[in-house]
C-alpha positions in Angstrom: 0.0 0.0 0.0 1.0 3.6 -0.3 0.6 6.5 -2.7 2.4 6.5 -6.0 3.3 9.7 -7.9 5.4 10.6 -10.9 5.1 11.5 -14.6 4.5 9.7 -17.9 5.9 10.7 -21.3 2.9 11.1 -23.6 3.4 10.3 -26.4 6.6 8.3 -26.0 9.7 9.5 -27.7 10.6 8.3 -31.1 14.1 7.2 -32.4 14.6 10.4 -34.4 17.6 12.6 -34.0 15.5 15.4 -32.5 14.1 13.3 -29.7 17.5 11.8 -29.1 19.1 15.2 -28.6 16.2 16.3 -26.3 16.5 13.2 -24.2 20.3 13.4 -24.0 19.9 17.0 -22.8 17.4 15.9 -20.2 19.7 13.1 -18.9 22.7 15.4 -18.7 20.6 17.9 -16.7 19.6 15.2 -14.3 23.2 14.1 -13.9 24.3 17.7 -13.3 21.5 18.2 -10.7 22.5 15.1 -8.7 26.2 14.9 -9.4 27.1 15.2 -5.7 24.0 13.2 -4.5 24.9 9.6 -3.4 21.4 8.5 -4.1 22.0 8.7 -7.9 23.8 5.6 -9.4 24.8 5.7 -13.1 24.8 2.3 -14.7 25.7 1.3 -18.2 22.2 1.7 -19.6 20.3 3.8 -17.1 20.3 6.1 -14.0 19.0 4.5 -10.8 17.9 6.5 -7.7 18.4 4.7 -4.5 15.4 6.2 -2.9 11.8 5.1 -2.4 11.1 2.2 -4.9 14.1 3.1 -7.0 12.9 5.3 -9.8 14.9 4.8 -13.0 15.7 6.7 -16.2 17.0 4.8 -19.3 19.6 6.3 -21.7 17.5 5.1 -24.6 14.7 7.6 -24.2 12.3 5.9 -26.8 11.8 3.1 -24.2 10.8 5.4 -21.4 7.2 5.6 -20.2 7.2 6.5 -16.5 9.3 7.9 -13.7 7.6 7.2 -10.4 7.7 5.8 -6.9 5.7 5.5 -3.7 6.0 8.8 -2.0 4.3 7.9 1.3 5.5 5.6 4.1 8.7 5.5 6.1 11.0 4.4 3.3 9.9 7.2 1.0 10.2 9.8 3.8 13.7 8.7 5.0 15.1 8.6 1.5 13.5 11.8 0.3 12.2 10.3 -2.9 9.4 12.9 -3.2 11.9 15.7 -3.7 13.5 13.6 -6.5 10.2 13.0 -8.2 9.4 16.7 -8.1 12.8 17.9 -9.3 13.1 15.5 -12.2 9.6 16.3 -13.3 10.4 20.0 -13.4 13.5 19.3 -15.5 11.5 17.1 -17.9 8.8 19.8 -18.2 11.4 22.4 -19.1 12.5 20.3 -22.1 9.4 18.3 -23.2 6.6 20.6 -22.1 3.1 19.2 -22.3 4.4 15.7 -23.1 5.2 15.3 -19.5 2.1 14.3 -17.6 2.4 14.5 -13.9 0.1 12.3 -11.8 -0.5 11.4 -8.2 -2.7 8.7 -6.6 -3.3 11.2 -3.8 -5.6 13.0 -6.3 -7.1 9.8 -7.8 -4.9 10.2 -10.9 -3.1 6.9 -11.8 -1.1 7.8 -14.9 -1.5 7.3 -18.6 0.0 3.9 -19.1 -0.9 0.6 -17.6 1.5 -0.9 -15.1 2.2 -4.0 -17.1 3.3 -1.8 -20.0 5.5 0.2 -17.7 7.1 -2.8 -16.1 7.8 -4.3 -19.6 9.5 -1.0 -20.7 11.7 -1.0 -17.6 12.8 -4.6 -18.2 13.9 -3.6 -21.6 16.4 -1.0 -20.2 19.1 -3.6 -19.7 19.3 -4.3 -23.5 20.7 -1.7 -25.9 18.9 -2.0 -29.1 18.4 1.4 -30.7 20.1 4.6 -29.6 23.7 4.4 -28.5 24.0 5.2 -24.8 25.2 8.8 -24.0 28.9 9.1 -23.3 28.8 8.9 -19.6 32.6 9.0 -19.3 33.0 12.3 -21.1 33.6 15.4 -18.9 31.0 18.1 -19.2 33.7 20.6 -19.7 35.4 18.7 -22.5 37.0 20.7 -25.3 36.7 23.9 -23.3 40.3 24.9 -24.0 40.3 24.0 -27.7 42.0 26.3 -30.2 38.5 27.3 -31.4 37.9 29.2 -28.2 41.3 30.4 -26.9 44.9 30.7 -27.8 45.9 27.7 -25.6 49.5 28.9 -25.4 48.3 31.9 -23.3 45.9 30.4 -20.7 43.7 27.5 -19.7 40.8 26.6 -17.5 42.0 25.1 -14.2 40.6 24.2 -10.8 41.3 26.8 -8.1 41.1 25.8 -4.4 38.1 27.6 -2.8 37.0 29.2 -6.1 35.9 26.3 -8.4 37.3 26.8 -11.8 39.1 29.8 -13.3 41.3 30.9 -16.2 45.0 30.8 -15.5 47.8 32.4 -17.5 50.4 29.9 -18.8 53.0 32.6 -19.7 53.4 36.3 -19.2 50.7 38.3 -21.0 51.5 41.9 -21.6 49.1 44.8 -21.2 46.9 45.3 -24.3 47.1 41.7 -25.4 43.9 40.1 -26.7 43.7 37.1 -24.4 40.6 35.5 -25.8 37.8 35.9 -28.4 34.8 33.7 -28.3 31.4 33.1 -29.9 28.4 32.6 -27.6 27.0 29.2 -26.8 23.6 30.9 -26.8 22.1 34.4 -26.4 18.9 35.4 -24.6 17.0 38.5 -23.6 16.3 39.6 -20.1 13.1 38.0 -18.8 11.7 36.5 -15.5 12.9 33.0 -14.9 9.4 31.4 -15.4 9.2 32.7 -19.0 12.9 32.4 -19.7 13.2 28.7 -18.7 11.2 27.2 -21.7 12.9 29.6 -24.1 16.3 28.4 -23.1 15.2 24.8 -23.1 14.0 25.2 -26.7 17.3 26.9 -27.8 19.4 24.2 -26.2 17.6 21.5 -28.2 19.0 23.1 -31.4 22.6 22.9 -30.2 25.1 20.1 -30.7 25.7 17.7 -27.9 29.1 19.3 -27.3 27.6 22.8 -26.9 24.9 21.4 -24.6 27.6 19.9 -22.4 29.4 23.2 -22.4 26.3 25.0 -21.2 25.5 22.4 -18.5 29.2 22.6 -17.3 28.7 26.2 -16.3 28.2 27.0 -12.6 24.8 27.7 -11.2 24.6 29.9 -8.1 20.8 29.8 -8.1 19.8 26.1 -8.1 16.1 25.3 -7.7 13.0 25.5 -9.8 14.6 27.1 -12.9 18.0 25.5 -13.5 18.6 26.9 -17.0 17.7 30.4 -15.9 20.1 29.9 -12.9 23.0 29.2 -15.2 22.2 32.2 -17.3 21.8 34.5 -14.3 25.2 33.3 -12.9 27.2 33.5 -16.1 25.6 35.8 -18.8 27.5 38.9 -20.0 25.7 41.7 -21.8 26.3 41.9 -25.6 27.4 45.5 -25.4 27.0 48.4 -23.1 23.4 48.8 -21.9 22.3 45.8 -24.0 19.1 43.9 -23.1 20.6 40.7 -24.7 23.1 38.6 -22.8 25.2 35.6 -23.7 27.1 32.7 -22.2 30.4 31.3 -23.4 32.2 28.0 -23.1 35.4 29.5 -21.7 34.8 33.2 -20.9 32.2 32.2 -18.3 34.9 30.5 -16.3 36.7 33.9 -15.8 36.1 34.9 -12.2 35.4 38.4 -10.8 37.9 40.6 -9.0 37.3 44.2 -7.8 40.8 44.8 -9.0 40.8 42.8 -12.3 43.6 42.4 -14.7 41.5 42.0 -17.8 38.5 43.6 -19.5 35.6 42.1 -21.4 34.0 43.8 -24.4 31.4 42.7 -27.0 32.7 43.2 -30.5 29.7 44.1 -32.6 31.5 43.6 -35.9 32.7 40.1 -35.1 29.7 39.3 -32.9 32.0 37.8 -30.4 33.1 38.6 -26.8 36.8 39.7 -26.4 39.0 39.7 -23.3 42.0 42.0 -23.2 44.7 42.4 -20.6 44.6 45.8 -18.9 47.9 45.2 -17.1 50.7 42.7 -17.3 49.7 39.3 -16.1 52.3 36.9 -14.8 52.5 33.1 -15.5 50.3 31.2 -13.0 48.2 34.3 -12.2 44.4 34.0 -12.4 42.9 36.1 -15.2 39.9 38.1 -13.8 37.4 40.6 -15.0 35.1 42.9 -13.1 31.4 42.0 -13.0 30.3 45.2 -11.2 30.1 48.9 -12.1 32.6 50.2 -9.5 31.8 52.3 -6.4 32.6 51.7 -2.7 32.6 48.2 -1.2 29.3 48.9 0.6 27.6 49.1 -2.8 29.6 46.5 -4.7 29.3 43.6 -2.4 25.5 43.6 -1.9 25.1 44.1 -5.7 27.4 41.2 -6.6 25.5 39.0 -4.0 22.1 39.9 -5.5 23.1 39.6 -9.2 25.5 36.7 -9.1 24.9 34.9 -5.9 28.4 35.1 -4.3 30.2 37.0 -1.5 33.2 38.7 -3.0 36.5 37.7 -1.2 39.0 39.3 -3.6 42.2 41.1 -2.7 40.5 44.5 -2.4 37.5 43.2 -0.3 40.0 41.6 2.1 42.0 44.8 2.7 42.3 46.0 6.3 39.6 48.5 7.2 41.8 51.6 6.9 43.1 50.5 3.5 39.6 49.6 2.4 38.3 53.1 3.3 41.1 54.6 1.2 40.1 52.4 -1.7 36.5 53.3 -1.4 37.3 57.0 -1.4 39.3 56.6 -4.6 36.5 54.6 -6.3 34.0 57.3 -5.4 36.3 59.8 -7.0 36.6 57.6 -10.1 32.8 57.4 -10.4 32.3 61.2 -10.1 35.1 62.0 -12.5 33.8 59.5 -15.0 30.3 61.0 -14.7 31.7 64.6 -15.3 33.8 63.5 -18.3 30.7 61.9 -19.9 28.6 65.1 -19.5 28.2 66.3 -23.2 27.0 69.8 -22.1 30.0 70.3 -19.8 32.3 69.0 -22.5 31.1 71.6 -24.9 30.9 74.6 -22.5 34.0 73.8 -20.4 36.4 71.7 -22.5 39.4 72.6 -20.4 37.7 71.4 -17.2 36.8 68.2 -18.9 40.4 67.6 -20.0 41.6 68.3 -16.5 39.1 65.7 -15.2 40.6 63.2 -17.7 44.1 63.8 -16.3 42.8 63.5 -12.7 41.0 60.2 -13.6 44.2 58.8 -15.0 46.1 59.8 -11.8 43.5 58.2 -9.5 43.5 55.0 -11.6 47.3 54.7 -11.2 46.9 55.0 -7.4 
């Protein structure tokens, strides 16, 4: 006895390339969601969840009918299977939309397919007879440092203790050097997560498997109901100053923030690619960083970074002793004011000498 709940795929997936890509994207999303969860077991032909009655997902999506388990009783409660059913259902809906039919016996809804059909489909998971199983051994970040994306002799993506991944200089990079130029994986307009999620899911379906892996390998500081939107919110850079369109990139999105960065990012409208240039000399082994914020004192920067990107900045500047940090904040306020004055077109026309003096003052403060 007990209450069963889950979802059925109606109609079932076909063996077409379109359905294959969509299912592969779904499987990779589930793997990413539960990659640190010991309840997920990846076998040669399917994913098994050691929770409840052991819900299972095959790698050959055309065989799939149902993902479900009993969600009541002591076993279901202690293993947390209800949360798994809910989370996997949300991921499936973001990709397959109305084909995903959620049901629960608690509401006298018993699913679309008969149980004998479902059991027969599950028994077929052990035999590979159609699609090739997705490449479970491939790293999600494979090919991130290929020559298509960066001059590999300058830098590479590496793991950094306490910071996840980042871009590290392999040799000295002189100021002004173009470190990297890269095409977007995908672009999207600003929108609330609820409306953005299905748009991103649709766009991802049209990408190659390699590009889907690149997208899913990006960090998500906002996990939960809208996983695709969380990746965009964490990583997207605007396609130009004041742009309403943002983009994510296979390598550039691994470049971390620093309030005292050594590189600058800029959208090249002509090439339709994002570029990274060194704004000072960068030594071998040094992390390449850009600034995510718009300047100003630490009391403004840190809350803004937390809200927009979901992290607490712990860079060199933010770790300064209080006296030094206050001096830094004072200089940054000066920089903002000078930049505002220089950009005033009326002042530039009526008082050109004063504007030129502001330019010199700004250069001096930046050197400090």
